[in-house]
Backbone as CSV, one residue per row, in Angstrom:
resi,resn,N_x,N_y,N_z,CA_x,CA_y,CA_z,C_x,C_y,C_z
1,MET,70.841,106.977,88.383,72.002,106.378,88.827,73.150,106.643,88.852
2,ARG,73.295,106.603,86.918,74.178,106.727,85.954,75.181,108.260,86.702
3,LEU,74.235,108.683,87.321,74.814,110.801,87.546,75.361,110.485,88.920
4,ARG,74.910,109.141,89.540,75.555,109.589,90.691,76.820,108.432,91.092
5,LEU,77.009,107.379,90.109,77.768,106.144,89.867,79.094,107.203,89.685
6,ALA,78.697,108.253,87.878,79.813,108.778,87.946,80.864,109.601,88.382
7,LEU,79.484,110.136,89.374,80.551,111.090,91.000,81.151,110.425,91.836
8,ALA,80.582,109.867,92.162,81.629,108.295,92.346,82.666,107.927,92.754
9,LEU,83.276,107.970,90.736,84.218,107.268,89.910,85.133,108.331,90.300
10,CYS,84.525,109.248,89.993,85.759,110.858,90.054,85.796,111.394,91.098
11,ALA,85.043,110.595,92.422,85.747,111.333,93.712,86.806,110.210,93.696
12,LEU,86.633,109.144,93.862,87.031,107.599,93.530,88.922,107.868,93.505
13,SER,88.896,108.571,91.843,89.639,109.153,91.244,90.598,110.739,91.635
14,SER,89.476,111.540,92.332,90.556,112.212,92.202,91.271,112.300,94.092
15,GLY,91.227,111.192,94.717,91.648,110.156,96.443,92.918,110.027,95.655
16,ALA,93.059,109.628,94.693,94.218,107.989,94.793,94.793,109.384,93.693
17,ALA,94.673,110.539,92.776,95.764,111.140,92.556,96.139,111.868,93.792
18,ALA,95.138,112.651,94.243,95.407,113.916,95.515,97.217,113.169,96.556
19,GLY,96.914,111.212,96.828,97.916,110.914,97.167,97.548,110.918,99.019
20,GLN,98.134,110.198,99.999,97.632,109.832,101.158,98.036,111.187,102.097
21,GLU,98.019,110.730,103.496,98.451,111.727,104.710,99.577,110.740,104.805
22,MET,101.183,111.156,105.861,102.020,110.261,106.122,101.368,109.001,106.765
23,THR,101.986,107.866,106.616,101.661,106.609,106.304,103.370,105.735,106.611
24,CYS,103.378,104.819,106.799,105.090,104.598,107.101,104.849,102.413,106.005
25,VAL,103.412,102.996,104.941,103.188,102.065,104.001,103.289,102.163,102.564
26,PRO,105.173,101.920,102.203,105.116,102.735,100.953,104.233,102.113,99.725
27,THR,105.364,102.851,98.705,104.045,102.841,97.455,105.269,101.655,96.872
28,ARG,103.880,100.420,96.092,105.296,99.559,95.121,106.509,100.109,95.182
29,ASP,105.984,101.402,94.139,107.724,102.069,93.645,108.659,102.626,94.560
30,ASP,108.219,102.545,95.457,109.384,103.171,96.376,109.656,101.791,97.136
31,THR,108.931,100.917,97.539,109.439,98.902,98.152,110.544,98.888,96.982
32,GLN,109.875,98.645,95.715,110.706,98.122,94.820,112.144,99.255,94.806
33,ARG,112.220,100.443,95.269,113.675,101.669,94.877,114.390,101.221,96.581
34,LEU,113.833,100.701,97.381,114.196,100.348,98.608,114.354,98.688,98.380
35,SER,114.204,98.394,97.356,114.831,96.378,97.174,115.732,96.684,97.129
36,ARG,116.818,97.667,96.076,117.691,97.648,95.123,118.404,98.646,96.187
37,LEU,118.525,98.736,97.343,119.006,99.817,98.003,121.165,99.085,98.131
38,ASP,121.369,97.910,98.454,122.343,96.912,98.463,123.209,97.573,97.245
39,VAL,122.357,97.857,95.734,122.702,97.995,94.350,123.352,99.515,93.770
40,ALA,122.539,100.247,94.608,122.819,101.684,94.268,123.813,102.340,95.571
41,TRP,124.411,101.336,96.598,125.711,101.542,97.374,126.360,101.988,96.413
42,ASP,126.358,99.592,95.873,127.567,99.602,95.095,127.875,100.684,93.928
43,GLU,126.924,100.866,93.352,126.865,101.794,92.232,127.529,102.845,92.456
44,ALA,126.560,103.451,93.140,127.719,104.798,93.614,128.555,104.610,94.798
45,ARG,129.179,104.215,95.586,130.257,104.068,95.750,132.079,103.597,94.788
46,LYS,131.609,102.946,93.870,132.353,102.307,92.976,132.601,103.761,92.114
47,GLU,131.879,104.788,91.542,132.265,105.660,90.772,132.459,106.895,91.766
48,VAL,131.844,106.917,92.965,132.752,107.957,93.395,134.382,107.811,93.553
49,ILE,134.541,106.617,94.274,136.051,106.656,94.065,136.751,106.729,91.923
50,GLU,135.975,105.760,91.202,136.627,106.025,90.392,136.906,107.158,89.850
51,SER,135.606,108.765,90.531,136.185,109.601,89.456,137.412,110.481,90.488
52,GLY,137.932,110.058,91.364,139.580,110.293,92.200,138.604,111.144,93.806
53,ASP,137.247,111.042,93.915,136.530,111.092,95.134,136.986,110.528,96.984
54,GLY,137.608,109.512,96.371,137.708,108.503,97.368,138.044,108.968,98.839
55,ASP,138.936,109.445,98.775,139.042,110.223,99.844,138.323,111.153,100.972
56,ALA,137.539,111.840,100.037,136.516,112.817,100.695,134.548,112.016,100.965
57,MET,135.217,111.371,100.450,133.742,109.377,100.606,133.920,109.247,101.948
58,ARG,135.885,108.237,101.767,135.934,108.110,103.236,135.996,109.138,104.551
59,ARG,136.352,109.587,104.836,136.259,110.968,105.167,135.343,110.856,106.205
60,LEU,133.702,111.062,105.333,132.548,111.078,106.072,132.855,109.603,106.877
61,GLY,133.559,109.067,106.885,133.629,107.163,107.685,131.786,106.863,107.553
62,PRO,131.769,106.033,109.293,130.047,105.275,108.987,128.952,106.109,108.276
63,VAL,129.227,107.149,108.476,127.954,107.663,107.698,128.094,107.440,106.674
64,ALA,129.084,107.222,105.407,129.271,106.976,103.730,129.878,105.052,104.318
65,ASP,129.922,104.523,104.224,129.734,103.134,105.021,128.630,102.558,104.735
66,PRO,128.049,101.384,104.321,126.928,100.444,104.071,126.894,99.258,105.260
67,ARG,128.443,98.825,106.064,128.296,98.187,106.846,127.861,98.312,108.029
68,VAL,128.066,99.498,108.165,126.717,100.387,109.645,126.116,99.533,109.774
69,ASN,125.891,99.159,111.359,125.428,97.911,112.159,124.730,98.612,113.888
70,LEU,124.949,99.533,114.414,124.485,99.723,115.720,123.468,99.792,115.411
71,THR,123.242,99.779,117.645,121.350,99.080,117.207,120.857,100.871,117.609
72,ARG,119.200,100.951,118.364,119.324,102.334,118.096,118.753,102.414,116.647
73,PRO,117.512,102.218,115.710,118.031,103.519,114.827,116.965,104.518,115.053
74,GLN,115.945,104.362,115.325,115.649,105.719,115.780,116.170,106.521,116.151
75,PRO,116.588,108.142,115.424,116.338,109.163,116.413,115.916,109.765,117.405
76,THR,116.101,110.149,118.499,115.571,110.492,119.363,114.549,112.134,119.029
77,PRO,113.293,112.324,119.416,112.938,113.859,120.009,113.888,115.063,119.721
78,GLY,114.158,115.983,118.839,114.738,116.588,118.483,115.130,117.861,118.075
79,ARG,116.151,119.155,118.830,116.557,119.602,117.504,118.120,119.426,116.183
80,TYR,118.553,119.167,115.392,119.874,118.434,113.994,120.470,119.156,113.276
81,GLN,121.496,119.419,113.640,121.868,119.597,111.724,121.800,118.784,111.397
82,CYS,121.301,118.226,110.299,121.705,117.720,108.995,121.979,118.465,107.273
83,ARG,122.853,117.563,106.325,123.447,118.306,105.784,122.944,116.380,104.520
84,THR,122.663,116.414,102.832,122.943,115.934,102.267,123.995,115.913,101.422
85,ILE,124.701,114.608,101.043,125.957,114.323,100.262,124.702,112.849,99.143
86,LYS,125.349,113.684,98.362,125.076,112.710,96.829,125.987,112.146,96.306
87,LEU,125.720,110.456,95.803,126.896,109.390,95.750,126.443,109.678,94.159
88,GLY,127.227,109.104,93.473,127.376,108.724,91.903,125.882,109.707,91.127
89,ALA,126.286,109.695,90.432,125.675,110.755,89.200,124.184,109.855,88.117
90,ALA,123.303,110.397,88.477,122.239,109.763,87.924,122.367,110.228,86.092
91,SER,123.156,111.192,85.776,123.309,110.721,84.424,124.705,111.345,84.328
92,GLU,124.541,111.287,82.639,126.794,112.028,82.195,126.340,112.905,82.488
93,GLY,127.491,113.751,83.064,127.541,115.514,83.118,127.991,115.460,84.781
94,MET,126.781,114.634,85.532,126.596,114.989,86.339,127.988,115.232,87.543
95,LEU,128.186,115.400,88.279,128.649,115.197,89.294,128.934,114.133,90.829
96,PRO,129.681,112.935,90.483,129.177,111.922,90.961,129.857,111.991,92.680
97,TYR,129.970,112.772,93.077,130.280,113.614,94.252,130.233,114.930,94.799
98,ILE,128.497,115.136,95.187,128.152,116.594,96.512,128.368,116.500,97.774
99,ALA,128.435,117.264,97.690,128.181,117.181,100.409,127.441,118.994,100.620
100,TYR,126.723,118.888,100.650,126.342,120.171,100.796,126.534,120.866,102.409
101,GLY,125.876,121.698,102.688,126.449,122.871,103.889,125.437,122.240,105.059
102,TRP,125.319,122.604,106.175,124.003,122.270,107.242,123.015,123.308,107.177
103,PHE,121.849,122.826,107.148,120.889,122.601,107.873,120.450,122.785,108.875
104,ARG,118.965,123.005,109.633,117.761,122.602,109.610,117.512,120.984,109.730
105,CYS,116.932,120.278,111.026,115.646,119.730,110.785,115.594,119.308,112.493
106,SER,114.319,118.743,112.631,113.985,118.818,113.830,113.079,116.488,113.585
107,VAL,113.129,116.608,114.878,112.721,114.836,114.927,111.098,115.097,116.390
108,THR,110.478,114.732,115.822,109.354,115.330,116.748,108.542,113.775,116.412
109,LEU,107.625,114.201,118.158,106.378,112.502,118.497,105.815,113.070,118.197
110,THR,104.388,113.041,117.534,103.402,113.271,117.517,102.436,111.812,118.843
111,PRO,100.692,112.484,118.793,100.581,112.011,120.297,100.335,110.764,120.311
112,GLY,100.020,110.343,118.790,99.624,109.285,118.087,101.095,107.929,118.402
113,GLY,102.080,108.593,119.074,103.885,108.089,118.928,104.467,107.565,117.519
114,ASP,103.631,109.291,116.572,104.864,108.521,115.141,105.480,109.423,115.617
115,LEU,107.050,108.927,115.242,108.620,110.041,115.533,108.633,110.107,113.381
116,VAL,108.165,111.645,113.819,108.391,113.082,112.776,109.646,113.418,112.486
117,LEU,110.240,113.527,110.613,111.750,114.196,110.539,110.716,114.732,109.857
118,ARG,111.599,116.059,109.482,111.232,117.775,108.716,112.587,118.342,108.904
119,LYS,113.385,118.355,107.665,114.146,118.919,107.517,113.543,121.099,107.154
120,THR,113.559,121.494,108.090,112.777,122.899,108.622,113.289,124.391,107.473
121,ASN,114.972,123.800,106.735,115.473,124.653,106.405,115.690,124.411,105.202
122,GLY,116.965,125.458,104.487,116.630,125.276,102.751,115.514,125.099,101.927
123,SER,116.173,124.722,100.165,114.898,124.963,99.022,115.124,123.479,98.890
124,GLN,115.477,122.268,99.513,114.689,120.983,99.087,114.478,120.125,101.111
125,ARG,113.389,120.239,101.631,113.265,119.781,102.815,112.572,118.786,102.835
126,PRO,112.894,116.869,103.122,112.241,116.103,103.297,111.809,116.260,104.464
127,VAL,110.088,115.612,104.245,108.896,115.272,105.846,108.628,114.042,105.387
128,GLY,108.563,113.276,106.904,108.466,112.121,106.474,108.672,111.480,108.342
129,LEU,107.958,110.370,108.747,107.680,109.039,109.628,109.426,107.594,109.182
130,ILE,109.157,109.041,110.370,110.524,107.246,111.030,109.702,105.968,111.448
131,CYS,109.636,104.455,110.020,108.835,103.371,111.163,109.450,102.762,111.761
132,PRO,109.405,101.939,112.037,110.966,101.215,113.200,110.235,99.629,112.281
133,VAL,111.786,99.191,111.784,111.802,97.911,111.182,112.139,96.914,111.526
134,ASP,113.476,97.396,112.471,113.928,96.285,113.981,114.833,96.911,114.466
135,THR,116.019,96.370,115.599,116.730,96.673,116.254,118.150,96.981,115.629
136,ARG,117.682,97.281,114.552,119.395,97.967,113.551,118.970,98.995,112.515
137,LYS,117.353,98.680,111.677,117.634,99.730,111.183,116.034,100.413,111.421
138,ALA,115.194,101.660,110.618,114.319,101.772,110.792,114.183,102.633,108.875
139,ARG,113.430,102.972,109.202,112.241,103.284,107.563,112.155,105.042,107.464
140,PHE,112.286,105.696,106.443,111.675,106.356,106.294,110.362,106.542,104.986
141,VAL,109.587,107.022,105.475,108.638,107.299,104.062,107.521,108.550,103.699
142,GLY,108.457,109.846,103.608,107.606,111.028,103.376,107.541,111.696,101.979
143,VAL,107.616,112.576,101.846,108.081,113.858,100.788,109.039,114.718,100.271
144,LEU,109.199,115.091,100.029,109.974,116.414,99.196,109.555,117.696,99.604
145,GLU,108.962,118.814,100.153,108.767,120.168,100.058,110.057,120.815,99.466
146,LEU,109.225,121.809,98.386,110.564,122.935,97.510,110.510,124.529,97.554
147,GLY,111.793,124.918,98.208,111.760,126.363,97.488,110.367,127.259,98.973
148,ASP,109.700,127.826,98.866,108.932,128.300,99.366,107.345,127.638,99.875
149,GLU,107.214,126.747,100.003,106.670,125.701,99.632,104.822,125.882,101.274
150,VAL,104.365,126.339,101.123,103.877,125.974,102.505,103.335,124.586,102.903
151,ARG,102.486,124.088,102.022,101.833,122.713,102.827,102.468,122.285,101.761
152,THR,102.559,120.671,103.029,103.417,119.314,101.898,102.549,118.351,101.549
153,PRO,103.398,118.054,100.613,102.598,117.704,99.547,102.142,116.015,99.968
154,ARG,101.343,115.576,98.904,100.796,114.366,99.762,101.614,113.301,98.753
155,TYR,102.160,112.743,100.742,102.638,110.850,100.012,102.035,110.716,98.710
156,GLY,102.549,110.471,97.857,101.987,109.182,96.621,101.092,109.688,95.610
157,ALA,101.827,111.074,95.823,100.944,111.567,94.691,101.459,112.018,93.689
158,ASP,102.845,112.471,93.596,104.244,112.496,92.485,105.349,111.386,93.049
159,THR,105.242,110.312,92.063,106.436,109.651,92.485,108.441,110.887,92.050
160,ASP,108.059,112.033,91.626,109.391,112.879,92.186,109.443,113.549,93.479
161,ARG,108.550,113.644,94.250,108.582,113.866,95.720,108.224,112.867,96.950
162,ASP,108.559,112.019,96.591,108.046,110.832,97.400,109.561,109.788,97.524
163,MET,109.122,109.925,98.745,111.133,109.677,98.952,110.706,108.664,100.333
164,ILE,112.026,107.698,100.145,111.817,106.373,101.224,113.604,106.377,101.182
165,GLY,114.439,106.045,103.084,114.869,105.320,103.161,115.430,104.673,103.734
166,GLU,116.504,103.899,104.287,116.693,103.406,105.165,117.784,103.861,106.305
167,VAL,117.286,103.757,107.490,117.275,104.887,108.966,118.234,104.172,109.806
168,ARG,119.760,104.785,109.323,120.914,103.510,111.063,121.744,104.300,111.303
169,ARG,121.354,103.972,113.111,122.739,105.081,113.762,124.613,104.773,113.363
170,VAL,124.849,105.811,113.212,126.531,106.229,113.082,126.840,106.452,114.194
171,GLY,126.584,107.056,115.051,126.868,107.294,116.459,126.481,107.865,117.583
172,ASP,127.359,107.625,118.525,126.173,108.387,119.329,125.617,110.135,118.887
173,GLU,124.533,110.257,118.599,123.230,110.910,118.751,123.478,111.700,117.518
174,ALA,124.377,110.544,116.191,124.416,110.279,115.195,123.372,109.615,113.888
175,TRP,122.678,110.010,112.612,122.056,108.474,112.558,122.076,109.315,111.157
176,ARG,122.182,108.172,109.890,121.633,108.263,108.453,121.017,107.931,107.590
177,ILE,119.689,108.140,106.772,118.923,107.735,105.696,119.353,107.249,104.402
178,ALA,119.590,106.210,104.309,120.358,106.169,102.978,119.201,106.866,102.178
179,PHE,118.432,107.365,101.127,117.461,107.167,99.630,118.393,106.212,99.072
180,PRO,117.949,105.448,98.134,118.232,104.490,97.213,117.331,105.486,95.735
181,TRP,118.117,105.943,94.392,118.104,106.260,92.954,116.649,107.114,92.914
182,PRO,117.690,108.245,94.120,116.038,109.559,93.427,115.396,110.155,92.730
183,ALA,114.658,110.580,92.528,114.467,110.957,91.088,115.160,112.155,90.496
184,HIS,116.205,112.631,91.041,117.695,113.619,90.266,118.618,113.278,91.254
185,GLU,118.957,113.698,89.749,121.327,114.147,89.964,121.812,112.185,90.171
186,SER,121.112,112.025,91.928,122.353,110.849,91.675,121.960,109.710,92.030
187,LYS,122.075,108.553,92.024,121.904,107.062,92.497,121.767,106.726,93.741
188,LEU,122.032,107.935,95.020,122.498,107.356,96.328,122.536,108.878,96.975
189,ASP,121.470,109.778,97.257,121.418,110.774,98.775,121.307,109.898,100.322
190,LEU,122.210,110.714,100.464,122.123,111.113,102.848,121.712,111.906,103.101
191,LEU,121.016,111.612,103.920,120.985,112.757,105.027,121.237,112.167,106.531
192,GLU,122.727,113.162,106.653,123.255,112.672,107.873,122.436,113.284,109.397
193,LEU,122.484,113.264,110.099,121.767,113.311,111.324,122.115,114.070,112.299
194,ARG,122.789,114.900,112.667,123.496,115.228,114.144,122.833,116.073,114.969
195,ARG,122.389,115.540,116.358,121.547,115.914,117.049,122.711,117.139,117.995
196,THR,122.217,118.079,118.002,121.996,119.713,118.471,121.399,119.740,120.353
197,ARG,122.014,119.826,121.550,121.704,120.350,122.479,121.610,121.718,122.716
């Protein structure tokens, strides 16, 4: 009896440590991070302006505008250009504004009706679900793949890899995901998506 109980507890604990498959239900930590999105926008934008990079940020247009409020927040399935923009420094000595070059992303629709976003090249690759919220915003819940990994980490297994962000459409065939309080480097990460033909 004791052996069976010990084995059951071991199985439960190992399952919790392994995380879970892709899901639209965020962890408690991610829910708290997303609840402070407005603070991340305010602090990050203020820091960029004070650093002298305000003009570069303004040239991003609606991508870096927290007030953008268009309908159709979920990107359509297809191929995308994508790039990451980091706003605000997570700690002293880091740059408050970094705009990376363009990479490739894809949005696919699963047989079950889920929208999956995946960055397909580069050393840091978000992958996860784009989940409906309302007519003007959606939510990304996923993880960060690194380097030459061939297996996607399980969501919930590593808080440094878990990702949550708010998805909004910022133009014709263009979307943005705002990731508040990422694990490293910045206060706010923006993933800009542009549909390719």
